[in-house]
C-alpha positions in Angstrom: -29.5 -1.2 62.2 -32.9 0.2 60.5 -34.5 -1.5 57.3 -33.7 1.6 55.6 -29.6 1.4 56.2 -30.1 -2.5 55.2 -31.4 -1.5 52.1 -28.9 1.5 51.5 -25.8 -1.2 52.2 -27.6 -3.9 50.0 -28.1 -1.6 47.1 -24.8 -0.3 47.4 -22.8 -3.7 47.4 -25.1 -4.6 44.2 -24.2 -1.1 42.6 -20.3 -1.6 43.2 -20.3 -5.4 42.5 -23.5 -6.4 40.6 -23.3 -4.3 37.7 -21.9 -4.9 33.9 -20.2 -1.6 34.0 -17.9 -2.6 37.3 -17.3 -6.2 36.3 -13.8 -5.3 37.0 -14.6 -4.7 40.6 -16.5 -7.8 40.8 -13.3 -9.7 39.2 -11.3 -7.9 42.0 -13.6 -9.0 44.6 -13.7 -12.7 43.5 -10.0 -12.7 43.0 -9.8 -11.3 46.6 -12.2 -14.1 48.1 -10.5 -17.1 45.8 -7.2 -16.3 46.0 -7.0 -16.3 42.2 -5.4 -13.8 39.6 -7.9 -13.3 36.7 -7.1 -10.2 34.8 -9.9 -10.2 32.4 -13.0 -8.8 33.4 -15.2 -10.5 30.3 -14.5 -13.8 32.2 -17.2 -12.7 34.5 -20.8 -13.5 33.2 -23.4 -11.7 35.7 -26.7 -13.8 36.3 -27.9 -12.1 39.1 -31.9 -13.1 39.9 -33.9 -10.4 38.6 -36.8 -9.6 40.8 -39.1 -8.6 38.0 -38.5 -12.4 36.7 -39.3 -14.1 40.0 -41.4 -12.1 41.8 -40.2 -11.6 45.7 -36.9 -13.0 44.7 -33.4 -11.4 44.1 -29.9 -11.9 45.1 -27.4 -9.5 45.4 -24.8 -10.9 43.0 -24.4 -14.0 41.1 -21.9 -14.7 38.4 -20.2 -17.5 36.4 -16.3 -18.0 36.1 -13.9 -20.7 35.7 -16.5 -23.4 36.0 -18.0 -21.5 39.0 -21.5 -20.2 40.1 -20.8 -17.7 42.7 -23.4 -16.0 44.7 -22.4 -13.1 46.8 -24.7 -11.5 49.5 -24.2 -8.8 51.6 -25.9 -8.9 55.2 -25.8 -6.1 57.4 -27.5 -8.3 60.5 -26.7 -12.0 61.0 -28.8 -14.5 59.3 -28.6 -18.3 60.4 -31.1 -19.0 57.5 -28.7 -17.7 54.6 -28.1 -21.4 53.7 -31.6 -21.9 52.9 -31.6 -18.8 51.2 -28.9 -19.8 49.1 -30.5 -23.0 48.5 -33.6 -21.3 46.9 -31.0 -18.7 44.8 -29.0 -21.6 43.5 -32.2 -23.6 42.3 -33.5 -20.7 40.4 -30.0 -20.2 38.8 -29.4 -23.5 37.9 -32.8 -23.8 36.2 -31.5 -20.7 34.3 -28.5 -22.3 33.5 -30.3 -25.5 32.3 -32.6 -23.5 30.1 -29.9 -21.3 28.7 -27.5 -24.3 27.5 -30.5 -26.5 26.4 -29.8 -28.9 29.3 -32.3 -31.7 29.6 -32.4 -32.6 33.4 -34.9 -35.3 32.4 -32.4 -37.2 30.3 -30.1 -40.1 30.5 -26.8 -38.0 30.4 -25.4 -36.7 33.5 -25.2 -33.0 33.2 -22.1 -31.3 33.8 -22.9 -27.9 36.4 -20.8 -24.8 37.4 -19.6 -25.5 40.8 -21.4 -23.6 43.6 -19.7 -20.9 45.7 -21.6 -19.6 48.2 -20.3 -16.1 50.3 -22.1 -14.0 52.5 -20.2 -10.7 53.5 -21.3 -9.7 56.9 -20.7 -6.1 58.2 -23.5 -6.0 61.1 -23.1 -5.2 64.6 -21.8 -8.3 67.3 -18.4 -10.2 67.6 -18.6 -12.5 64.5 -15.3 -14.1 64.1 -13.4 -12.9 60.8 -14.8 -16.4 58.9 -17.0 -18.8 59.7 -19.4 -21.7 57.9 -23.3 -21.6 58.0 -24.7 -25.1 57.1 -28.3 -26.0 56.0 -28.2 -29.0 58.3 -28.2 -27.1 61.3 -31.8 -26.3 60.5 -32.7 -30.0 61.0 -33.4 -31.5 64.3 -30.7 -32.7 66.4 -29.7 -36.3 65.6 -31.3 -35.9 62.0 -29.5 -37.5 58.7 -30.5 -35.0 55.9 -29.7 -35.7 52.5 -28.9 -32.7 51.8 -26.5 -29.8 53.2 -25.5 -26.3 52.1 -22.4 -24.9 53.2 -22.1 -21.0 53.3 -19.0 -19.1 53.9 -19.6 -15.8 55.9 -16.9 -13.3 56.0 -17.1 -10.3 58.5 -16.0 -7.3 56.8 -16.3 -4.8 59.5 -13.2 -2.5 60.5 -10.8 -4.7 62.0 -11.9 -7.8 60.7 -10.5 -9.8 57.3 -7.9 -7.2 56.8 -5.7 -9.4 54.1 -9.2 -9.9 52.1 -10.0 -6.1 52.4 -6.4 -5.2 51.2 -6.6 -7.0 48.4 -9.7 -5.7 47.2 -10.0 -2.1 47.4 -13.7 -1.4 46.0 -14.6 -3.9 49.0 -12.4 -1.7 51.8 -13.7 1.5 50.3 -17.4 -0.1 50.8 -16.5 -1.0 54.3 -15.4 1.9 55.1 -18.3 3.7 54.0 -20.7 1.6 55.8 -19.1 1.8 59.1 -18.9 5.6 59.0 -22.4 5.8 58.0 -23.4 3.6 60.7 -21.3 5.9 63.1 -22.9 8.7 62.1 -26.2 7.6 62.1 -25.9 7.0 65.7 -25.8 11.1 66.1 -28.2 12.0 63.0 -30.8 10.7 60.9 -29.8 8.5 58.0 -30.2 10.7 55.2 -27.6 13.3 57.1 -25.5 10.5 58.3 -25.1 9.2 54.7 -24.6 12.9 53.3 -22.2 13.6 55.8 -20.0 9.8 55.0 -20.0 10.7 51.2 -19.0 14.4 51.6 
C-alpha cells in the first residue's frame, strides 16, 4: 500500500475513533475489544499525543477508561516494531498523566497508574492470523534476559478476519469494509478515484 493510502487509512481511523465528538464510537470500539458493556461515552477521556506538543511523535488514539490507559493504533502494513513504538508512546502518556495529577515520580510513595492496554488494528495485505501478540523482547538478541518487555495485541480487521469483533462494533466494520474497497479500487485506478468510488 502506498504512503498516501497509509496516511488516508490512519487519518480515517483517527477521524472515526479519536475525536471528542465521536467518543460514542470510541466506546463501542473499546467495548468490542475488551468484551465490556460501558454505556456512558463520557467515561472516555481522550489523551492522544499531539504532534504539535511532541515534535515528530503522535499516536492514532489513546484514552483513559476504567483505570486503563488504552493505546489503539491502525497499521496498513505489518510492523514488528510496534512494541517499541508503543513503549515510546506510553512513556509520553504516563509523563502527561503524572503531571496532570501532580504525581511525584521522585517521591517515596508508590504511585498508582492506569493499566496499559496496547492494541494494533491491522488491515494490511498478507496472511496474518485474527490475533497475535507482538513482544518487545523479540527485538533483543537471542538468549538475552531483558528487564523489560512490552506486549502488544495485534488484531487483523481485514475482510474474513475477526468477524465477532467486527460484528460487535459497527463503525469498525464499516471502516474495514471501506479500506478494503479503496484497496480493491486502487488496483485499477489512482488513489483519489479509488477513494471517490468507494465513498459514493
